Backbone as CSV, one residue per row, in Angstrom:
resi,resn,N_x,N_y,N_z,CA_x,CA_y,CA_z,C_x,C_y,C_z
1,UNK,112.823,70.898,105.306,112.394,72.244,105.680,113.523,73.213,105.339
2,UNK,113.234,74.261,104.530,114.284,75.219,104.172,114.674,76.097,105.364
3,UNK,115.927,76.562,105.330,116.391,77.505,106.352,115.591,78.794,106.227
4,UNK,115.502,79.608,107.272,114.653,80.807,107.259,114.916,81.801,106.128
5,UNK,116.144,81.904,105.652,116.462,82.894,104.621,116.684,82.276,103.249
6,UNK,116.323,81.013,103.058,116.500,80.348,101.776,115.243,80.533,100.924
7,UNK,115.427,80.810,99.636,114.262,80.962,98.762,113.556,79.622,98.622
8,UNK,112.267,79.667,98.328,111.470,78.445,98.252,110.873,78.203,96.872
9,UNK,111.052,79.146,95.943,110.545,78.953,94.580,111.218,79.947,93.646
10,UNK,111.021,79.720,92.345,111.556,80.625,91.335,110.468,81.548,90.816
11,UNK,110.708,82.122,89.638,109.773,83.064,89.039,109.628,82.735,87.564
12,UNK,108.400,82.698,87.080,108.151,82.484,85.657,107.405,83.678,85.089
13,UNK,107.563,83.912,83.801,106.913,85.060,83.172,105.394,84.937,83.137
14,UNK,104.874,83.753,82.898,103.438,83.572,82.859,102.812,84.248,81.647
15,UNK,101.508,84.471,81.706,100.763,85.083,80.602,100.944,86.596,80.596
16,UNK,100.653,87.191,79.484,100.717,88.662,79.363,99.368,89.263,79.729
17,UNK,99.026,89.143,81.002,97.741,89.648,81.472,97.897,90.676,82.588
18,UNK,99.057,91.298,82.665,99.346,92.279,83.700,98.970,93.678,83.208
19,UNK,98.355,94.474,84.060,97.921,95.829,83.700,98.408,96.787,84.783
20,UNK,98.974,97.921,84.381,99.471,98.908,85.332,98.384,99.838,85.843
21,UNK,98.765,100.735,86.728,97.920,101.769,87.319,97.000,101.192,88.399
22,UNK,96.333,102.074,89.109,95.334,101.654,90.104,94.015,102.339,89.783
23,UNK,92.918,101.697,90.175,91.618,102.271,89.824,90.805,102.794,91.002
24,UNK,91.038,102.271,92.204,90.314,102.735,93.383,91.207,102.598,94.607
25,UNK,90.950,103.435,95.595,91.491,103.195,96.926,90.313,103.195,97.885
26,UNK,90.413,102.353,98.891,89.383,102.257,99.925,90.061,102.607,101.237
27,UNK,89.592,103.670,101.878,90.225,104.147,103.111,89.296,103.863,104.278
28,UNK,89.863,103.282,105.333,89.095,102.879,106.503,88.880,104.048,107.451
29,UNK,87.623,104.233,107.827,87.289,105.125,108.925,86.897,104.199,110.071
30,UNK,87.846,103.865,110.901,87.637,102.895,111.960,88.948,102.227,112.303
31,UNK,88.884,100.976,112.761,90.108,100.274,113.139,90.043,98.812,112.721
32,UNK,91.205,98.225,112.506,91.333,96.803,112.198,91.826,96.113,113.463
33,UNK,91.113,95.074,113.879,91.504,94.359,115.092,92.127,93.000,114.800
34,UNK,91.869,92.447,113.599,92.438,91.144,113.249,92.595,91.031,111.739
35,UNK,93.668,90.364,111.329,93.941,90.105,109.915,94.139,88.603,109.763
36,UNK,93.355,87.985,108.870,93.484,86.556,108.614,94.276,86.383,107.325
37,UNK,95.417,85.727,107.438,96.292,85.495,106.287,96.772,84.047,106.314
38,UNK,95.897,83.079,105.932,96.284,81.674,106.005,97.397,81.293,105.029
39,UNK,97.537,82.023,103.926,98.592,81.779,102.960,99.604,82.908,103.100
40,UNK,100.862,82.598,102.970,101.925,83.596,103.114,101.634,84.854,102.308
41,UNK,101.329,85.947,102.988,101.141,87.230,102.323,99.785,87.455,101.681
42,UNK,98.901,86.467,101.684,97.585,86.624,101.050,96.532,86.762,102.143
43,UNK,95.981,87.972,102.284,94.983,88.246,103.319,93.608,87.832,102.805
44,UNK,92.894,87.087,103.622,91.560,86.626,103.227,90.443,87.304,104.012
45,UNK,90.782,87.943,105.129,89.733,88.575,105.933,90.323,89.637,106.849
46,UNK,89.598,90.749,106.986,89.923,91.799,107.953,88.764,91.906,108.921
47,UNK,89.049,92.062,110.199,88.010,92.261,111.204,88.279,93.568,111.923
48,UNK,87.207,94.211,112.352,87.356,95.463,113.080,86.069,96.241,113.082
49,UNK,86.204,97.554,113.196,85.026,98.414,113.247,85.153,99.523,112.219
50,UNK,84.042,100.118,111.877,84.047,101.228,110.941,83.686,100.796,109.536
51,UNK,83.981,101.665,108.581,83.644,101.424,107.176,84.793,101.853,106.281
52,UNK,84.928,101.145,105.159,85.858,101.560,104.121,85.114,102.487,103.168
53,UNK,85.719,103.632,102.843,85.134,104.566,101.884,85.908,104.479,100.578
54,UNK,85.167,104.390,99.479,85.761,104.222,98.156,86.076,105.579,97.543
55,UNK,87.322,105.707,97.042,87.753,106.889,96.310,88.086,106.428,94.894
56,UNK,87.277,106.841,93.927,87.483,106.424,92.539,88.603,107.251,91.906
57,UNK,89.422,106.581,91.096,90.553,107.222,90.443,90.424,107.033,88.938
58,UNK,90.690,108.082,88.185,90.603,107.980,86.730,91.790,107.182,86.206
59,UNK,91.567,106.417,85.164,92.600,105.516,84.631,93.901,106.260,84.308
60,UNK,94.996,105.594,84.612,96.349,106.044,84.302,96.735,107.389,84.927
61,UNK,96.143,107.704,86.095,96.518,108.941,86.794,97.170,108.676,88.145
62,UNK,96.951,107.490,88.711,97.404,107.203,90.070,98.232,105.919,90.078
63,UNK,99.056,105.756,91.133,99.914,104.581,91.176,100.232,104.154,92.599
64,UNK,100.764,102.931,92.697,101.193,102.351,93.959,102.616,101.829,93.769
65,UNK,103.480,102.025,94.760,104.850,101.515,94.690,105.256,100.975,96.059
66,UNK,106.090,99.944,96.041,106.634,99.375,97.260,108.151,99.341,97.113
67,UNK,108.859,99.941,98.072,110.315,100.004,98.032,110.880,99.282,99.252
68,UNK,111.820,98.362,99.016,112.494,97.663,100.098,113.882,98.273,100.271
69,UNK,114.256,98.575,101.508,115.586,99.105,101.814,116.261,98.168,102.803
70,UNK,117.421,97.655,102.403,118.215,96.778,103.258,119.395,97.581,103.790
71,UNK,119.590,97.547,105.097,120.730,98.206,105.724,121.570,97.129,106.415
72,UNK,122.580,96.580,105.696,123.368,95.468,106.252,124.044,95.788,107.584
73,UNK,124.557,97.015,107.724,125.278,97.352,108.963,124.371,97.376,110.190
74,UNK,123.058,97.503,109.969,122.104,97.468,111.083,121.340,96.152,111.128
75,UNK,121.450,95.359,110.061,120.727,94.093,110.001,119.230,94.276,109.833
76,UNK,118.838,95.346,109.144,117.409,95.638,109.014,116.945,95.606,107.568
77,UNK,115.671,95.301,107.403,114.977,95.383,106.121,113.692,96.149,106.372
78,UNK,113.470,97.208,105.600,112.287,98.046,105.775,111.571,98.170,104.436
79,UNK,110.259,98.038,104.467,109.437,98.232,103.273,108.681,99.536,103.415
80,UNK,108.702,100.346,102.362,107.939,101.588,102.346,107.001,101.560,101.149
81,UNK,105.748,101.869,101.406,104.781,101.932,100.319,104.415,103.385,100.051
82,UNK,104.141,103.682,98.797,103.671,105.013,98.415,102.486,104.831,97.470
83,UNK,101.378,105.434,97.819,100.197,105.443,96.960,99.967,106.887,96.546
84,UNK,100.076,107.159,95.257,99.820,108.494,94.719,98.433,108.509,94.110
85,UNK,97.534,109.279,94.716,96.151,109.340,94.259,95.860,110.723,93.694
86,UNK,95.153,110.753,92.575,94.757,112.006,91.937,93.232,112.106,91.965
87,UNK,92.740,113.197,92.524,91.302,113.469,92.556,91.029,114.682,91.681
88,UNK,90.089,114.550,90.773,89.729,115.650,89.880,88.794,116.633,90.577
89,UNK,88.828,117.858,90.138,87.911,118.933,90.507,88.118,119.425,91.937
90,UNK,88.695,120.617,92.045,88.837,121.240,93.355,87.447,121.650,93.839
91,UNK,87.087,121.143,94.993,85.784,121.482,95.567,85.862,121.357,97.085
92,UNK,84.967,122.019,97.762,84.994,122.095,99.219,84.882,120.714,99.856
93,UNK,83.980,119.873,99.379,83.784,118.560,100.002,85.046,117.697,99.915
94,UNK,85.734,117.742,98.785,86.975,116.972,98.636,88.064,117.554,99.532
95,UNK,88.190,118.881,99.536,89.184,119.531,100.401,88.957,119.178,101.864
96,UNK,87.700,119.122,102.298,87.398,118.795,103.688,87.805,117.360,104.035
97,UNK,87.617,116.419,103.104,88.041,115.037,103.344,89.570,114.954,103.398
98,UNK,90.235,115.696,102.527,91.704,115.731,102.530,92.203,116.280,103.864
99,UNK,91.554,117.299,104.368,91.935,117.885,105.656,91.815,116.845,106.775
100,UNK,90.749,116.058,106.754,90.574,115.006,107.763,91.633,113.913,107.614
101,UNK,91.907,113.516,106.370,92.925,112.500,106.131,94.306,112.958,106.597
102,UNK,94.613,114.226,106.426,95.940,114.738,106.798,96.174,114.678,108.304
103,UNK,95.124,114.647,109.090,95.265,114.576,110.542,95.366,113.159,111.084
104,UNK,95.196,112.160,110.225,95.214,110.767,110.669,96.604,110.176,110.462
105,UNK,97.327,109.834,111.532,98.683,109.296,111.387,98.726,107.787,111.146
106,UNK,97.561,107.140,111.073,97.520,105.676,111.005,96.449,105.216,110.011
107,UNK,96.550,105.673,108.775,95.550,105.339,107.766,95.720,103.889,107.311
108,UNK,94.621,103.168,107.255,94.569,101.817,106.693,93.854,101.931,105.349
109,UNK,94.416,101.311,104.324,93.917,101.514,102.968,94.002,100.207,102.181
110,UNK,93.055,100.006,101.294,93.129,98.926,100.318,93.256,99.580,98.953
111,UNK,94.282,99.180,98.201,94.518,99.692,96.852,94.003,98.641,95.873
112,UNK,93.150,99.055,94.952,92.665,98.146,93.917,93.406,98.431,92.621
113,UNK,94.125,97.432,92.142,94.860,97.574,90.885,93.938,97.226,89.719
114,UNK,94.432,97.345,88.518,93.660,96.977,87.337,93.794,95.499,86.985
115,UNK,94.596,94.749,87.746,94.733,93.319,87.494,93.470,92.580,87.909
116,UNK,93.181,91.491,87.236,91.993,90.701,87.570,92.350,89.449,88.361
117,UNK,93.641,89.142,88.492,94.112,87.997,89.260,93.833,88.262,90.744
118,UNK,93.194,87.314,91.412,92.806,87.505,92.811,93.994,87.751,93.735
119,UNK,95.190,87.240,93.391,96.342,87.410,94.278,97.074,88.723,94.058
120,UNK,96.694,89.502,93.053,97.386,90.774,92.817,96.427,91.937,92.586
121,UNK,95.151,91.742,92.751,94.186,92.808,92.479,94.074,93.806,93.628
122,UNK,94.065,93.312,94.854,93.910,94.186,96.022,95.160,94.125,96.894
123,UNK,95.596,95.293,97.390,96.779,95.379,98.241,96.375,96.132,99.516
124,UNK,96.591,95.502,100.657,96.284,96.128,101.942,97.503,96.938,102.371
125,UNK,97.334,98.232,102.528,98.443,99.148,102.807,98.293,99.708,104.224
126,UNK,99.390,99.727,104.960,99.379,100.295,106.312,99.057,99.291,107.390
127,UNK,99.235,98.016,107.096,98.848,96.954,108.037,99.471,97.142,109.418
128,UNK,100.779,97.322,109.488,101.449,97.376,110.786,101.573,98.784,111.349
129,UNK,101.978,99.743,110.525,102.246,101.096,111.026,101.363,102.173,110.422
130,UNK,100.424,101.786,109.589,99.579,102.774,108.947,100.350,103.573,107.908
131,UNK,99.644,104.370,107.156,100.262,105.309,106.221,99.771,106.705,106.562
132,UNK,100.453,107.691,106.038,100.129,109.089,106.324,100.038,109.859,105.017
133,UNK,99.105,110.768,104.952,99.040,111.705,103.835,100.106,112.757,104.109
134,UNK,101.187,112.734,103.308,102.339,113.576,103.620,102.215,114.998,103.088
135,UNK,101.582,115.188,101.951,101.352,116.526,101.398,100.068,116.480,100.586
136,UNK,99.605,117.624,100.182,98.463,117.716,99.275,98.747,118.859,98.322
137,UNK,98.705,118.558,97.033,98.924,119.599,96.035,97.648,119.752,95.218
138,UNK,97.003,120.875,95.379,95.794,121.159,94.621,96.033,122.329,93.692
139,UNK,95.394,122.298,92.543,95.573,123.404,91.619,94.529,123.410,90.529
140,UNK,94.364,124.581,89.922,93.363,124.756,88.870,93.923,124.500,87.482
141,UNK,95.265,124.463,87.375,95.869,124.387,86.053,95.855,125.757,85.396
142,UNK,96.541,125.859,84.260,96.609,127.130,83.533,95.729,127.116,82.299
143,UNK,95.870,126.061,81.510,95.097,125.946,80.280,93.782,125.222,80.512
144,UNK,92.884,125.326,79.545,91.583,124.677,79.648,91.708,123.153,79.747
145,UNK,92.757,122.571,79.180,92.947,121.115,79.222,93.773,120.650,80.415
146,UNK,94.216,121.547,81.285,94.999,121.169,82.455,94.109,120.553,83.530
147,UNK,94.740,119.769,84.396,93.976,119.153,85.489,93.608,120.196,86.536
148,UNK,92.380,120.149,86.970,91.882,120.906,88.102,91.604,119.855,89.164
149,UNK,92.394,119.836,90.229,92.195,118.812,91.248,93.352,118.715,92.205
150,UNK,93.476,117.537,92.809,94.436,117.313,93.887,95.333,116.110,93.579
151,UNK,96.580,116.181,93.996,97.500,115.048,93.960,97.894,114.747,95.401
152,UNK,97.674,113.499,95.834,97.881,113.133,97.217,98.820,111.932,97.342
153,UNK,99.986,112.085,97.970,100.865,110.947,98.233,100.657,110.403,99.652
154,UNK,100.313,109.139,99.740,100.178,108.454,101.043,101.416,107.591,101.221
155,UNK,102.190,107.864,102.281,103.431,107.119,102.532,103.341,106.460,103.896
């Protein structure tokens, strides 16, 4: 049995089947009461109430990042996730949903990547402390080819 902080495997390059960007986010309107994760880090089931709402994202406009910060003097390790979502077309219905999201301090979200591998396609974000919509930047753009829409960072 390895010691608690000893690595248990290495890393191989594998096939060239990795794809960047994210294609959808699913945001929960409700609560999660149980998470089943029989394999280290791989969630197989969520239980709770409410519904997940799908927000479609245009290819190569949105992203997900996970940052680990180690503070040796405090003996802590903290993970921070950031999901940057871009929604096209400024409109009242989208603005109203953004307004509701901004008031929720405990958002639970599933990020769908473009990978087809079952262990890396979906990422459950906000499991322990939730995420928050920190700002919202909406704009019409200047030129005819500029984006008209919203950029939303969930941290």
